[in-house]
C-alpha positions in Angstrom: 294.1 83.3 42.3 293.3 86.5 40.4 294.0 85.5 36.8 292.2 86.9 33.8 292.7 84.2 31.2 290.2 81.6 32.4 286.9 81.3 34.3 286.7 79.8 37.8 284.1 79.5 40.6 284.0 82.2 43.3 282.1 80.7 46.2 280.3 82.9 48.7 279.0 81.6 52.0 275.4 81.8 53.0 274.6 84.8 55.2 274.1 82.5 58.3 276.0 79.3 58.8 276.7 76.7 61.5 280.4 76.7 61.2 280.9 73.1 62.1 278.4 71.8 59.5 279.5 74.3 57.0 283.1 73.2 57.3 282.0 69.8 56.1 280.0 71.3 53.3 283.1 73.4 52.3 285.3 70.3 52.2 282.7 68.6 50.0 282.5 71.6 47.7 286.2 71.8 47.2 286.4 68.1 46.5 283.9 68.8 43.6 286.4 70.6 41.4 288.2 73.8 40.7 287.3 76.8 43.0 289.1 80.1 42.8 288.0 81.8 46.0 285.7 81.6 49.0 284.2 84.8 50.4 283.0 84.7 54.0 279.8 86.8 53.9 278.1 86.6 57.3 275.6 89.4 57.4 274.4 90.8 60.8 276.9 88.6 62.7 279.0 89.8 65.6 282.6 90.5 64.8 283.7 87.6 67.0 281.5 85.2 65.1 283.1 86.3 61.8 286.6 85.9 63.3 285.8 82.4 64.7 284.4 81.3 61.4 287.4 82.6 59.5 289.7 80.8 61.9 287.9 77.5 61.2 287.5 77.9 57.5 290.9 79.3 56.6 292.8 76.0 57.1 290.3 74.2 54.9 290.6 76.8 52.2 294.4 76.8 52.3 294.5 73.0 52.2 292.9 73.3 48.7 294.9 76.5 47.9 291.8 78.6 47.8 292.0 82.1 49.1 289.6 83.2 51.9 288.2 86.7 51.6 286.1 88.6 54.1 283.1 90.5 53.0 282.9 94.3 53.6 285.4 94.6 56.5 289.1 95.2 55.9 289.6 95.4 59.7 288.2 91.9 60.2 290.2 90.6 57.2 293.4 92.0 58.8 292.4 90.6 62.3 291.7 87.2 60.9 294.8 87.1 58.7 292.5 86.4 55.7 293.8 86.5 52.2 291.8 89.6 51.4 288.5 91.5 51.4 285.6 92.2 49.1 284.2 95.7 49.5 281.0 97.3 48.2 280.5 100.9 47.2 279.0 101.6 50.6 281.8 99.9 52.5 285.4 101.1 53.2 286.9 102.5 50.0 289.8 100.9 48.2 292.5 103.2 49.6 291.4 102.4 53.2 291.3 98.7 52.5 294.7 98.7 50.9 296.2 100.7 53.8 294.8 98.2 56.3 295.8 95.1 54.4 299.1 96.0 52.8 300.3 95.5 49.2 299.9 91.7 49.0 296.3 90.9 50.0 293.5 90.6 47.6 291.0 93.4 47.4 287.9 93.1 45.1 285.4 95.9 44.5 281.7 95.8 43.6 281.1 97.9 40.6 277.4 97.1 40.0 276.9 97.7 36.2 279.2 100.8 36.0 282.1 101.2 33.6 283.1 104.3 35.5 283.3 102.4 38.8 285.3 99.6 37.2 287.8 102.0 35.7 288.2 103.8 39.0 288.7 100.5 40.9 291.1 99.1 38.3 293.2 102.3 38.2 293.4 102.3 42.0 294.8 98.8 42.0 291.9 96.5 42.7 292.6 92.8 42.2 289.2 92.3 40.6 285.9 94.1 39.7 282.5 92.5 40.3 279.3 93.2 38.4 275.7 92.2 38.8 273.1 91.1 39.3 272.9 89.2 36.0 269.8 87.1 36.9 267.1 87.1 39.5 268.5 86.1 42.9 267.1 85.3 46.4 270.4 86.0 48.2 270.0 89.8 48.3 267.9 92.5 46.7 270.1 93.6 43.7 270.7 97.3 43.4 271.4 97.0 39.7 271.1 94.6 36.8 274.1 93.9 34.5 274.4 92.4 31.1 277.1 90.5 29.3 278.1 93.6 27.5 280.0 94.9 30.5 281.9 91.6 30.8 282.9 91.8 27.1 284.0 95.4 27.7 286.2 94.5 30.7 287.9 91.7 28.8 288.7 94.0 25.9 289.6 97.2 27.8 290.8 96.4 31.3 293.6 94.2 32.6 291.8 93.5 35.9 289.7 90.2 36.1 285.9 90.4 36.3 283.5 88.6 38.6 279.9 88.0 37.6 277.3 87.7 40.4 273.6 87.3 40.8 271.4 84.2 40.3 274.1 82.3 38.4 273.5 78.5 37.9 275.2 75.8 35.7 272.3 76.1 33.3 272.5 79.9 32.7 276.2 80.7 33.1 277.3 79.9 29.6 276.7 83.5 28.2 278.7 85.0 31.1 281.7 82.7 30.5 281.6 83.3 26.7 281.4 87.0 27.4 284.7 86.8 29.2 283.8 86.6 32.9 286.8 85.4 34.9 284.9 84.3 38.0 281.3 83.2 38.6 280.2 84.2 42.1 277.6 81.7 43.5 275.8 81.0 46.7 272.6 78.9 46.6 273.4 77.1 43.4 276.2 75.3 45.2 275.2 75.2 48.9 271.5 74.4 48.3 272.1 71.9 45.5 269.7 69.0 45.9 272.6 66.5 45.6 275.0 68.5 47.8 277.7 71.1 47.3 280.2 68.6 45.7 277.8 68.0 42.9 277.1 71.7 42.6 280.7 72.5 42.1 281.2 69.7 39.7 278.2 70.8 37.5 279.6 74.4 37.4 283.0 73.2 36.3 281.5 71.1 33.6 279.3 74.0 32.4 282.3 76.4 32.4 284.4 73.9 30.4 281.6 73.5 27.8 281.1 77.3 27.5 284.9 77.9 27.1 285.0 75.2 24.4 282.2 77.1 22.5 283.9 80.4 23.0 287.3 79.1 21.9 285.8 77.5 18.8 284.3 80.8 17.7 280.7 79.4 17.9 278.2 82.1 18.6 275.6 79.8 20.2 
């Protein structure tokens, strides 16, 4: 999953879901095209609710060969046998997460807009580094704003893949892809798409392909 030579979608669940309905939405999304990852991000939910959701969503993810990550909680990632965890700067640190999950699970780290945090995470062994917010977003109040410059820097200096997050849509993602982002983390642009999540994923894949074509042609548009 964590490759740094292409750009893929990184889906994040809404903060509150009806697991039965969301399971159908997830199947539709994964039928829409390439997806590199699903992060289960259920804020303010009881641990049991997160574990039950992971239990129901994991088989769908694995049917499509999409890793399932748990947000914030290495302990729940371990308990649910998820494929990994995404941790923020205020959550468990990388060493604690790796100790809990072992050497083979995916661990991604939020780095806001900081090169220092990215270097620290990469040197520790993180599987990806995430930056944002790049655009205005309704999902959460962003602590920082990031620019394409940090994505260019990561692609030139670090071996670890980068994830861009924050208000990303098919119409504004091209500069991020062309700057070298390896994953585009999205929430509402897929799950709230007026024509459904399948169309949302399809539109992102088309936009990514067009941006990569521009990047590979050397066109600076």
